[in-house]
ZADO-1210 file (C-alpha; in nm, 4 decimals, padded with zeros to 6 digits):
<atoms>
<atom x="03.2239" y="-01.1863" z="05.5075" code="UNK" pos="1"/>
<atom x="02.9615" y="-01.2565" z="05.2398" code="UNK" pos="2"/>
<atom x="02.6416" y="-01.4020" z="05.3760" code="UNK" pos="3"/>
<atom x="02.5286" y="-01.7254" z="05.2118" code="UNK" pos="4"/>
<atom x="02.2381" y="-01.6939" z="04.9676" code="UNK" pos="5"/>
<atom x="01.9401" y="-01.8644" z="05.1264" code="UNK" pos="6"/>
<atom x="01.6746" y="-02.0428" z="04.9239" code="UNK" pos="7"/>
<atom x="01.4211" y="-01.7750" z="05.0188" code="UNK" pos="8"/>
<atom x="01.6506" y="-01.4901" z="04.9084" code="UNK" pos="9"/>
<atom x="01.7294" y="-01.6734" z="04.5863" code="UNK" pos="10"/>
<atom x="01.3599" y="-01.7131" z="04.5027" code="UNK" pos="11"/>
<atom x="01.2946" y="-01.3461" z="04.5876" code="UNK" pos="12"/>
<atom x="01.5800" y="-01.2380" z="04.3612" code="UNK" pos="13"/>
<atom x="01.4493" y="-01.4504" z="04.0732" code="UNK" pos="14"/>
<atom x="01.0953" y="-01.3204" z="04.1198" code="UNK" pos="15"/>
<atom x="01.2247" y="-00.9629" z="04.1399" code="UNK" pos="16"/>
<atom x="01.4229" y="-01.0061" z="03.8203" code="UNK" pos="17"/>
<atom x="01.1193" y="-01.1546" z="03.6465" code="UNK" pos="18"/>
<atom x="00.8993" y="-00.8596" z="03.7488" code="UNK" pos="19"/>
<atom x="01.1685" y="-00.6121" z="03.6415" code="UNK" pos="20"/>
<atom x="01.1937" y="-00.7732" z="03.2982" code="UNK" pos="21"/>
<atom x="00.8144" y="-00.7852" z="03.2748" code="UNK" pos="22"/>
<atom x="00.7936" y="-00.4153" z="03.3582" code="UNK" pos="23"/>
<atom x="01.0591" y="-00.3260" z="03.1028" code="UNK" pos="24"/>
<atom x="00.8918" y="-00.5374" z="02.8351" code="UNK" pos="25"/>
<atom x="00.5522" y="-00.3800" z="02.9119" code="UNK" pos="26"/>
<atom x="00.6946" y="-00.0295" z="02.8811" code="UNK" pos="27"/>
<atom x="00.8734" y="-00.1321" z="02.5625" code="UNK" pos="28"/>
<atom x="00.5532" y="-00.2759" z="02.4199" code="UNK" pos="29"/>
<atom x="00.3570" y="00.0446" z="02.4832" code="UNK" pos="30"/>
<atom x="00.6384" y="00.2602" z="02.3457" code="UNK" pos="31"/>
<atom x="00.6853" y="00.0547" z="02.0276" code="UNK" pos="32"/>
<atom x="00.3118" y="00.0076" z="01.9679" code="UNK" pos="33"/>
<atom x="00.1659" y="00.3441" z="02.0679" code="UNK" pos="34"/>
<atom x="00.4390" y="00.6067" z="02.0985" code="UNK" pos="35"/>
<atom x="00.7162" y="00.5703" z="01.8419" code="UNK" pos="36"/>
<atom x="00.4784" y="00.5021" z="01.5464" code="UNK" pos="37"/>
<atom x="00.3363" y="00.8536" z="01.6015" code="UNK" pos="38"/>
<atom x="00.6745" y="01.0273" z="01.6482" code="UNK" pos="39"/>
<atom x="00.7083" y="01.1819" z="01.3030" code="UNK" pos="40"/>
<atom x="01.0653" y="01.2818" z="01.2239" code="UNK" pos="41"/>
<atom x="01.1177" y="01.5452" z="00.9545" code="UNK" pos="42"/>
<atom x="01.4520" y="01.5218" z="00.7792" code="UNK" pos="43"/>
<atom x="01.5666" y="01.8125" z="00.5635" code="UNK" pos="44"/>
<atom x="01.8462" y="01.7643" z="00.3111" code="UNK" pos="45"/>
<atom x="02.0013" y="01.9470" z="00.0198" code="UNK" pos="46"/>
<atom x="01.9816" y="01.7771" z="-00.3186" code="UNK" pos="47"/>
<atom x="02.2736" y="01.9342" z="-00.5004" code="UNK" pos="48"/>
<atom x="02.4225" y="01.8751" z="-00.8443" code="UNK" pos="49"/>
<atom x="02.5867" y="02.0755" z="-01.1203" code="UNK" pos="50"/>
<atom x="02.3168" y="01.9637" z="-01.3672" code="UNK" pos="51"/>
<atom x="02.0353" y="02.1242" z="-01.1684" code="UNK" pos="52"/>
<atom x="01.9255" y="02.4335" z="-01.3635" code="UNK" pos="53"/>
<atom x="01.9537" y="02.7717" z="-01.1927" code="UNK" pos="54"/>
<atom x="01.5762" y="02.8091" z="-01.2180" code="UNK" pos="55"/>
<atom x="01.5329" y="02.5111" z="-00.9835" code="UNK" pos="56"/>
<atom x="01.7742" y="02.6429" z="-00.7233" code="UNK" pos="57"/>
<atom x="01.5917" y="02.6549" z="-00.3896" code="UNK" pos="58"/>
<atom x="01.2908" y="02.4563" z="-00.5085" code="UNK" pos="59"/>
<atom x="01.1525" y="02.2097" z="-00.2515" code="UNK" pos="60"/>
<atom x="01.0648" y="01.8435" z="-00.2948" code="UNK" pos="61"/>
<atom x="00.8733" y="01.6549" z="-00.0244" code="UNK" pos="62"/>
<atom x="00.8888" y="01.2751" z="-00.0201" code="UNK" pos="63"/>
<atom x="00.6509" y="01.0595" z="00.1809" code="UNK" pos="64"/>
<atom x="00.6223" y="00.6830" z="00.1654" code="UNK" pos="65"/>
<atom x="00.4772" y="00.3577" z="00.3006" code="UNK" pos="66"/>
<atom x="00.1650" y="00.4756" z="00.4808" code="UNK" pos="67"/>
<atom x="00.0179" y="00.1216" z="00.4802" code="UNK" pos="68"/>
<atom x="-00.3263" y="00.2599" z="00.5592" code="UNK" pos="69"/>
<atom x="-00.5578" y="00.0111" z="00.7225" code="UNK" pos="70"/>
<atom x="-00.2964" y="-00.1733" z="00.9273" code="UNK" pos="71"/>
<atom x="-00.1937" y="00.0796" z="01.1924" code="UNK" pos="72"/>
<atom x="-00.1735" y="00.4148" z="01.0140" code="UNK" pos="73"/>
<atom x="-00.5145" y="00.5829" z="00.9788" code="UNK" pos="74"/>
<atom x="-00.6849" y="00.8621" z="00.7852" code="UNK" pos="75"/>
<atom x="-00.6670" y="01.1032" z="01.0783" code="UNK" pos="76"/>
<atom x="-00.2883" y="01.0697" z="01.0777" code="UNK" pos="77"/>
<atom x="-00.2804" y="01.1094" z="00.7008" code="UNK" pos="78"/>
<atom x="-00.4885" y="01.4264" z="00.7227" code="UNK" pos="79"/>
<atom x="-00.2441" y="01.5731" z="00.9748" code="UNK" pos="80"/>
<atom x="00.0451" y="01.4701" z="00.7504" code="UNK" pos="81"/>
<atom x="-00.1113" y="01.6524" z="00.4542" code="UNK" pos="82"/>
<atom x="-00.1267" y="01.9722" z="00.6615" code="UNK" pos="83"/>
<atom x="00.2374" y="01.9276" z="00.7611" code="UNK" pos="84"/>
<atom x="00.3443" y="01.8757" z="00.3999" code="UNK" pos="85"/>
<atom x="00.1509" y="02.1800" z="00.2806" code="UNK" pos="86"/>
<atom x="00.3116" y="02.3914" z="00.5528" code="UNK" pos="87"/>
<atom x="00.6466" y="02.3397" z="00.3772" code="UNK" pos="88"/>
<atom x="00.4990" y="02.4872" z="00.0553" code="UNK" pos="89"/>
<atom x="00.6634" y="02.2193" z="-00.1611" code="UNK" pos="90"/>
<atom x="00.7114" y="02.2723" z="-00.5329" code="UNK" pos="91"/>
<atom x="00.7016" y="01.8959" z="-00.5994" code="UNK" pos="92"/>
<atom x="00.5456" y="01.6145" z="-00.3944" code="UNK" pos="93"/>
<atom x="00.6586" y="01.2535" z="-00.4355" code="UNK" pos="94"/>
<atom x="00.5001" y="00.9372" z="-00.2951" code="UNK" pos="95"/>
<atom x="00.7217" y="00.6294" z="-00.3191" code="UNK" pos="96"/>
<atom x="00.4714" y="00.3496" z="-00.2746" code="UNK" pos="97"/>
<atom x="00.2616" y="00.1309" z="-00.0410" code="UNK" pos="98"/>
<atom x="-00.0421" y="00.3510" z="00.0169" code="UNK" pos="99"/>
<atom x="-00.2716" y="00.0849" z="00.1673" code="UNK" pos="100"/>
<atom x="-00.1661" y="-00.2345" z="00.3393" code="UNK" pos="101"/>
<atom x="-00.4409" y="-00.4383" z="00.1665" code="UNK" pos="102"/>
<atom x="-00.6033" y="-00.2271" z="-00.1083" code="UNK" pos="103"/>
<atom x="-00.8993" y="-00.4578" z="-00.1746" code="UNK" pos="104"/>
<atom x="-00.9970" y="-00.4522" z="00.1942" code="UNK" pos="105"/>
<atom x="-00.9703" y="-00.0775" z="00.2501" code="UNK" pos="106"/>
<atom x="-01.3225" y="00.0607" z="00.2824" code="UNK" pos="107"/>
<atom x="-01.2573" y="00.4371" z="00.3061" code="UNK" pos="108"/>
<atom x="-01.1548" y="00.5054" z="-00.0532" code="UNK" pos="109"/>
<atom x="-01.3562" y="00.8264" z="-00.0951" code="UNK" pos="110"/>
<atom x="-01.2221" y="00.9805" z="00.2249" code="UNK" pos="111"/>
<atom x="-00.8673" y="00.8827" z="00.1288" code="UNK" pos="112"/>
<atom x="-00.9048" y="01.0400" z="-00.2139" code="UNK" pos="113"/>
<atom x="-01.0352" y="01.3681" z="-00.0725" code="UNK" pos="114"/>
<atom x="-00.7476" y="01.3923" z="00.1758" code="UNK" pos="115"/>
<atom x="-00.4812" y="01.3383" z="-00.0926" code="UNK" pos="116"/>
<atom x="-00.6515" y="01.5974" z="-00.3125" code="UNK" pos="117"/>
<atom x="-00.5652" y="01.8617" z="-00.0506" code="UNK" pos="118"/>
<atom x="-00.1923" y="01.8257" z="-00.1185" code="UNK" pos="119"/>
<atom x="-00.0620" y="02.1237" z="-00.3174" code="UNK" pos="120"/>
<atom x="00.2532" y="02.1430" z="-00.5314" code="UNK" pos="121"/>
<atom x="00.2759" y="02.3877" z="-00.8269" code="UNK" pos="122"/>
<atom x="00.5226" y="02.1704" z="-01.0214" code="UNK" pos="123"/>
<atom x="00.3256" y="01.8508" z="-00.9701" code="UNK" pos="124"/>
<atom x="00.2495" y="01.5476" z="-00.7545" code="UNK" pos="125"/>
<atom x="00.3988" y="01.2139" z="-00.8642" code="UNK" pos="126"/>
<atom x="00.3946" y="00.8571" z="-00.7382" code="UNK" pos="127"/>
<atom x="00.5060" y="00.5019" z="-00.8114" code="UNK" pos="128"/>
<atom x="00.3868" y="00.1531" z="-00.7237" code="UNK" pos="129"/>
<atom x="00.5020" y="-00.0336" z="-00.4151" code="UNK" pos="130"/>
<atom x="00.4537" y="-00.4061" z="-00.3619" code="UNK" pos="131"/>
<atom x="00.1417" y="-00.3530" z="-00.1464" code="UNK" pos="132"/>
<atom x="-00.0117" y="-00.1335" z="-00.4172" code="UNK" pos="133"/>
<atom x="-00.0042" y="-00.4365" z="-00.6476" code="UNK" pos="134"/>
<atom x="-00.0920" y="-00.6912" z="-00.3788" code="UNK" pos="135"/>
<atom x="-00.4522" y="-00.7779" z="-00.2997" code="UNK" pos="136"/>
<atom x="-00.5595" y="-00.7022" z="-00.6570" code="UNK" pos="137"/>
<atom x="-00.4826" y="-00.3400" z="-00.5794" code="UNK" pos="138"/>
<atom x="-00.3092" y="-00.2168" z="-00.8955" code="UNK" pos="139"/>
<atom x="-00.6106" y="-00.0460" z="-01.0502" code="UNK" pos="140"/>
<atom x="-00.7504" y="00.0636" z="-00.7117" code="UNK" pos="141"/>
<atom x="-00.4242" y="00.2418" z="-00.6357" code="UNK" pos="142"/>
<atom x="-00.3977" y="00.4033" z="-00.9793" code="UNK" pos="143"/>
<atom x="-00.7555" y="00.5286" z="-00.9627" code="UNK" pos="144"/>
<atom x="-00.7078" y="00.6839" z="-00.6184" code="UNK" pos="145"/>
<atom x="-00.3810" y="00.8555" z="-00.7038" code="UNK" pos="146"/>
<atom x="-00.4853" y="00.9882" z="-01.0425" code="UNK" pos="147"/>
<atom x="-00.8171" y="01.1196" z="-00.9101" code="UNK" pos="148"/>
<atom x="-00.6205" y="01.2919" z="-00.6306" code="UNK" pos="149"/>
<atom x="-00.4083" y="01.4753" z="-00.8880" code="UNK" pos="150"/>
<atom x="-00.0988" y="01.2530" z="-00.8847" code="UNK" pos="151"/>
<atom x="00.0827" y="01.1381" z="-01.1972" code="UNK" pos="152"/>
<atom x="00.1518" y="00.7641" z="-01.1688" code="UNK" pos="153"/>
<atom x="00.4934" y="00.6875" z="-01.3180" code="UNK" pos="154"/>
<atom x="00.5076" y="00.3305" z="-01.4449" code="UNK" pos="155"/>
<atom x="00.8395" y="00.2677" z="-01.6216" code="UNK" pos="156"/>
<atom x="00.8356" y="00.6156" z="-01.7658" code="UNK" pos="157"/>
<atom x="00.9953" y="00.9586" z="-01.7368" code="UNK" pos="158"/>
<atom x="00.8434" y="01.3040" z="-01.7440" code="UNK" pos="159"/>
<atom x="01.0069" y="01.6465" z="-01.7749" code="UNK" pos="160"/>
<atom x="00.9311" y="01.8983" z="-01.5023" code="UNK" pos="161"/>
<atom x="00.9517" y="02.2537" z="-01.6332" code="UNK" pos="162"/>
<atom x="01.0099" y="02.5632" z="-01.4266" code="UNK" pos="163"/>
<atom x="01.0368" y="02.7851" z="-01.7339" code="UNK" pos="164"/>
<atom x="01.1223" y="02.7355" z="-02.0996" code="UNK" pos="165"/>
<atom x="01.4934" y="02.7008" z="-02.0313" code="UNK" pos="166"/>
<atom x="01.4785" y="02.5098" z="-01.7014" code="UNK" pos="167"/>
<atom x="01.3720" y="02.1487" z="-01.6680" code="UNK" pos="168"/>
<atom x="01.4640" y="01.8337" z="-01.4832" code="UNK" pos="169"/>
<atom x="01.3443" y="01.4773" z="-01.5406" code="UNK" pos="170"/>
<atom x="01.1563" y="01.2511" z="-01.3029" code="UNK" pos="171"/>
<atom x="01.1615" y="00.8767" z="-01.3697" code="UNK" pos="172"/>
<atom x="00.9491" y="00.6132" z="-01.1987" code="UNK" pos="173"/>
<atom x="00.9823" y="00.2359" z="-01.2271" code="UNK" pos="174"/>
<atom x="00.7490" y="-00.0438" z="-01.1266" code="UNK" pos="175"/>
<atom x="00.7903" y="-00.2349" z="-00.8013" code="UNK" pos="176"/>
<atom x="01.0706" y="-00.4919" z="-00.7915" code="UNK" pos="177"/>
<atom x="00.8793" y="-00.7548" z="-00.5924" code="UNK" pos="178"/>
<atom x="00.5371" y="-00.7725" z="-00.7574" code="UNK" pos="179"/>
<atom x="00.5697" y="-00.5490" z="-01.0624" code="UNK" pos="180"/>
<atom x="00.7742" y="-00.5442" z="-01.3802" code="UNK" pos="181"/>
<atom x="01.0378" y="-00.2735" z="-01.3485" code="UNK" pos="182"/>
<atom x="01.2076" y="-00.1721" z="-01.6740" code="UNK" pos="183"/>
<atom x="01.4759" y="00.0870" z="-01.6126" code="UNK" pos="184"/>
<atom x="01.6047" y="00.1127" z="-01.9728" code="UNK" pos="185"/>
<atom x="01.2511" y="00.1712" z="-02.0989" code="UNK" pos="186"/>
<atom x="01.1826" y="00.4275" z="-01.8283" code="UNK" pos="187"/>
<atom x="01.4970" y="00.6258" z="-01.9122" code="UNK" pos="188"/>
<atom x="01.4682" y="00.5965" z="-02.2902" code="UNK" pos="189"/>
<atom x="01.3480" y="00.9527" z="-02.3460" code="UNK" pos="190"/>
<atom x="01.5686" y="01.1261" z="-02.0890" code="UNK" pos="191"/>
<atom x="01.8265" y="01.3471" z="-02.2658" code="UNK" pos="192"/>
<atom x="02.1908" y="01.3129" z="-02.1676" code="UNK" pos="193"/>
<atom x="02.3413" y="01.5800" z="-01.9430" code="UNK" pos="194"/>
<atom x="02.0026" y="01.6437" z="-01.7791" code="UNK" pos="195"/>
<atom x="01.9409" y="01.6223" z="-01.4060" code="UNK" pos="196"/>
<atom x="01.7331" y="01.3107" z="-01.3396" code="UNK" pos="197"/>
<atom x="01.5669" y="01.1748" z="-01.0245" code="UNK" pos="198"/>
<atom x="01.4651" y="00.8080" z="-01.0132" code="UNK" pos="199"/>
<atom x="01.1756" y="00.6860" z="-00.7989" code="UNK" pos="200"/>
<atom x="01.1999" y="00.3186" z="-00.7066" code="UNK" pos="201"/>
<atom x="01.0072" y="00.1679" z="-00.4177" code="UNK" pos="202"/>
<atom x="01.2854" y="-00.0880" z="-00.3686" code="UNK" pos="203"/>
<atom x="01.6126" y="00.0790" z="-00.2632" code="UNK" pos="204"/>
<atom x="01.8434" y="-00.2055" z="-00.3671" code="UNK" pos="205"/>
<atom x="01.7661" y="-00.1225" z="-00.7310" code="UNK" pos="206"/>
<atom x="02.0292" y="00.1496" z="-00.6824" code="UNK" pos="207"/>
<atom x="02.3128" y="-00.0884" z="-00.7705" code="UNK" pos="208"/>
<atom x="02.1610" y="-00.1265" z="-01.1185" code="UNK" pos="209"/>
<atom x="02.0545" y="00.2374" z="-01.1434" code="UNK" pos="210"/>
<atom x="02.4094" y="00.3546" z="-01.0766" code="UNK" pos="211"/>
<atom x="02.5036" y="00.2186" z="-01.4197" code="UNK" pos="212"/>
<atom x="02.2656" y="00.4671" z="-01.5864" code="UNK" pos="213"/>
<atom x="02.2721" y="00.8485" z="-01.6185" code="UNK" pos="214"/>
<atom x="02.0686" y="00.9035" z="-01.3005" code="UNK" pos="215"/>
<atom x="02.1922" y="01.1442" z="-01.0351" code="UNK" pos="216"/>
<atom x="01.9552" y="01.0745" z="-00.7445" code="UNK" pos="217"/>
<atom x="01.7285" y="00.7869" z="-00.6439" code="UNK" pos="218"/>
<atom x="01.4498" y="00.8146" z="-00.3847" code="UNK" pos="219"/>
<atom x="01.3078" y="00.4973" z="-00.2300" code="UNK" pos="220"/>
<atom x="01.1047" y="00.3626" z="00.0610" code="UNK" pos="221"/>
<atom x="01.0019" y="00.0006" z="00.1328" code="UNK" pos="222"/>
<atom x="01.2502" y="-00.0717" z="00.4136" code="UNK" pos="223"/>
<atom x="01.0696" y="00.1064" z="00.7012" code="UNK" pos="224"/>
<atom x="01.4234" y="00.1577" z="00.8313" code="UNK" pos="225"/>
<atom x="01.4033" y="-00.1983" z="00.9626" code="UNK" pos="226"/>
<atom x="01.0850" y="-00.1001" z="01.1551" code="UNK" pos="227"/>
<atom x="01.1933" y="-00.2802" z="01.4738" code="UNK" pos="228"/>
<atom x="01.5646" y="-00.2699" z="01.5557" code="UNK" pos="229"/>
<atom x="01.6977" y="-00.4633" z="01.8526" code="UNK" pos="230"/>
<atom x="02.0336" y="-00.3503" z="01.9927" code="UNK" pos="231"/>
<atom x="02.3145" y="-00.5922" z="01.8973" code="UNK" pos="232"/>
<atom x="02.0721" y="-00.7972" z="01.6848" code="UNK" pos="233"/>
<atom x="01.9639" y="-00.5491" z="01.4182" code="UNK" pos="234"/>
<atom x="01.6384" y="-00.5074" z="01.2286" code="UNK" pos="235"/>
<atom x="01.3516" y="-00.7567" z="01.2557" code="UNK" pos="236"/>
<atom x="01.1608" y="-00.6448" z="00.9437" code="UNK" pos="237"/>
<atom x="01.3843" y="-00.6319" z="00.6370" code="UNK" pos="238"/>
<atom x="01.1887" y="-00.6932" z="00.3167" code="UNK" pos="239"/>
<atom x="01.3501" y="-00.8264" z="-00.0012" code="UNK" pos="240"/>
<atom x="01.5250" y="-00.5619" z="-00.2111" code="UNK" pos="241"/>
<atom x="01.5858" y="-00.3454" z="00.0961" code="UNK" pos="242"/>
<atom x="01.8606" y="-00.5507" z="00.2552" code="UNK" pos="243"/>
<atom x="02.1592" y="-00.3557" z="00.1282" code="UNK" pos="244"/>
<atom x="02.0276" y="-00.0013" z="00.1702" code="UNK" pos="245"/>
<atom x="01.7940" y="00.0324" z="00.4686" code="UNK" pos="246"/>
<atom x="01.7666" y="00.4001" z="00.5566" code="UNK" pos="247"/>
<atom x="01.9174" y="00.7380" z="00.4994" code="UNK" pos="248"/>
<atom x="02.1656" y="00.8735" z="00.2460" code="UNK" pos="249"/>
<atom x="02.4105" y="00.6664" z="00.0400" code="UNK" pos="250"/>
<atom x="02.6686" y="00.7511" z="-00.2254" code="UNK" pos="251"/>
<atom x="02.7023" y="00.4717" z="-00.4793" code="UNK" pos="252"/>
<atom x="02.9952" y="00.4602" z="-00.7193" code="UNK" pos="253"/>
<atom x="03.2936" y="00.6895" z="-00.7562" code="UNK" pos="254"/>
<atom x="03.2813" y="00.8245" z="-01.1106" code="UNK" pos="255"/>
<atom x="02.9607" y="01.0287" z="-01.1421" code="UNK" pos="256"/>
<atom x="02.8107" y="00.8650" z="-00.8305" code="UNK" pos="257"/>
<atom x="02.4424" y="00.8012" z="-00.7693" code="UNK" pos="258"/>
<atom x="02.2993" y="00.9513" z="-00.4521" code="UNK" pos="259"/>
<atom x="02.0347" y="00.7303" z="-00.2908" code="UNK" pos="260"/>
<atom x="01.7975" y="00.8328" z="-00.0163" code="UNK" pos="261"/>
<atom x="01.5872" y="00.5676" z="00.1616" code="UNK" pos="262"/>
<atom x="01.2868" y="00.7054" z="00.3473" code="UNK" pos="263"/>
<atom x="01.1736" y="00.5052" z="00.6546" code="UNK" pos="264"/>
<atom x="00.8073" y="00.5525" z="00.5669" code="UNK" pos="265"/>
<atom x="00.5133" y="00.6368" z="00.7904" code="UNK" pos="266"/>
<atom x="00.3136" y="00.3233" z="00.8636" code="UNK" pos="267"/>
<atom x="00.3915" y="-00.0326" z="00.9665" code="UNK" pos="268"/>
<atom x="00.3355" y="-00.3754" z="00.8189" code="UNK" pos="269"/>
<atom x="00.3542" y="-00.7347" z="00.9438" code="UNK" pos="270"/>
<atom x="00.4214" y="-00.6097" z="01.2999" code="UNK" pos="271"/>
<atom x="00.2277" y="-00.3134" z="01.4463" code="UNK" pos="272"/>
<atom x="00.5435" y="-00.1725" z="01.6055" code="UNK" pos="273"/>
<atom x="00.8257" y="00.0704" z="01.5432" code="UNK" pos="274"/>
<atom x="01.1360" y="00.0699" z="01.7582" code="UNK" pos="275"/>
<atom x="01.4460" y="00.2786" z="01.6808" code="UNK" pos="276"/>
<atom x="01.2952" y="00.3466" z="01.3377" code="UNK" pos="277"/>
<atom x="01.0738" y="00.6546" z="01.3671" code="UNK" pos="278"/>
<atom x="00.8312" y="00.7380" z="01.0863" code="UNK" pos="279"/>
<atom x="00.9766" y="00.9909" z="00.8460" code="UNK" pos="280"/>
<atom x="00.8913" y="01.2791" z="00.6162" code="UNK" pos="281"/>
<atom x="01.1761" y="01.4039" z="00.3961" code="UNK" pos="282"/>
<atom x="01.2163" y="01.7557" z="00.2574" code="UNK" pos="283"/>
<atom x="01.4785" y="01.8149" z="-00.0122" code="UNK" pos="284"/>
<atom x="01.5958" y="02.1576" z="-00.1253" code="UNK" pos="285"/>
<atom x="01.7449" y="02.1633" z="-00.4744" code="UNK" pos="286"/>
<atom x="02.0828" y="02.3349" z="-00.5084" code="UNK" pos="287"/>
<atom x="02.2625" y="02.4184" z="-00.8308" code="UNK" pos="288"/>
<atom x="02.6378" y="02.4791" z="-00.8352" code="UNK" pos="289"/>
</atoms>
């Protein structure tokens, strides 16, 4: 026979439930604020295509994105990241936008520049603008930092990357979709047909337009992988132009499809938390077939 629930037992049960939920939320807060944002996940993928020249077979590309320095990510973390990237001995290094959260308020420009200068890639270091790189009157601040650190800033333009006289691929970078003026036709104007081409676009949802052009791969950031994902509810931080493609690898189109990879980035913005969206560094190995 079930004993009746007394008022005292009922109150104790309610209080117990409240303390349990409080304990869970406290643990969750510490995990999302202190632990997961420092849990760097390194994803290694093959970037394969028949147009990749034999000379590029086995070459490595490292992509990093969305550091948002000054909000939660700091220069000590960036310095450790640089060492990690260099340990992979990349041939090409790509940064896909949002270096500082508020460029005009970041006071450690010289230290930042010297850290980025330590990145080494024999075939070049390249970057594009994200929305935060334009925000806060940051456009020229960002360009100055990246160029003085040895990066080529791609603003609606393409550049050939040569391994030898007979082997080259093209790298195209467009301006940010939110605060810039992206011009994909202009950027691709000088890319020869039947040449392997990688597009850098901070905003991943540009891929639907890019798939109509002779581009084989697109690398993006911006989404933070949703940054905070609640089971059964989904992501809490989904910026514009990252609502269709939020993280990972996508194949877009059937006839000569575009491969899109969306990097979850390293820092945070708006909310100083990451939950079920670990920071990411991506290493691609080029494969010719």
